[in-house]
N, C-alpha and C positions, 0 to 999 in steps of 0.2 A: 308396616307394609299396608296393610290396610287404606290406610289413610293415604299414603304417598298414591295407591292405586287410586282413589276417589279424585285426587288431584288432578290426578295425571286424564281420567276420564274427562272431568269438567274442562281442562285444558285443550283436550284433542276437540271438545263437542264447540266450543268458544271459535277454536279454530277453524273448525269448519261453515261457524255461521258467521264470523268475519268474512272468509272468501265468498260464500251466497252470495253474499251483500257487497262485495267489492265487483264481482265477477257477472253476476245477473242484473246487476241495474241498468246496467247499459244498452241491456238488449230492447227494454221498454223502446215502442216508437212514437213518435214526435205527433200531436192530430195534424199540428199543419203539415206534415211529410204523407200524413196519411189520407188528409181532406185532395193535396194533388194527386197522388198515387190514385186516388178514388177516380177522381176527375180525368185523369189521364186514359185509367180503363175505359168507363163508361162515353167519354165525351164524343160526338161527333167529328170535331173541330181533329181528333188525333186516328182517326179510324185510318185504316189501309183499306181503299181500294180493295173490291171483293174479298175483303177478309169473310166476312160471315156470308158471300154470295155462292150458294152450291144447288 
């Protein structure tokens, strides 16, 4: 009984680890995407007229 519990516990831990790796590796943001995003936010070219004028 104790050996079955240990094996089941290791299986659950391994399953959770694999699920974590599968789902959360896709959330990382590309460097290229981040550069374009920062450029759009800070560029004068994309500034809306009157956006910061108050």
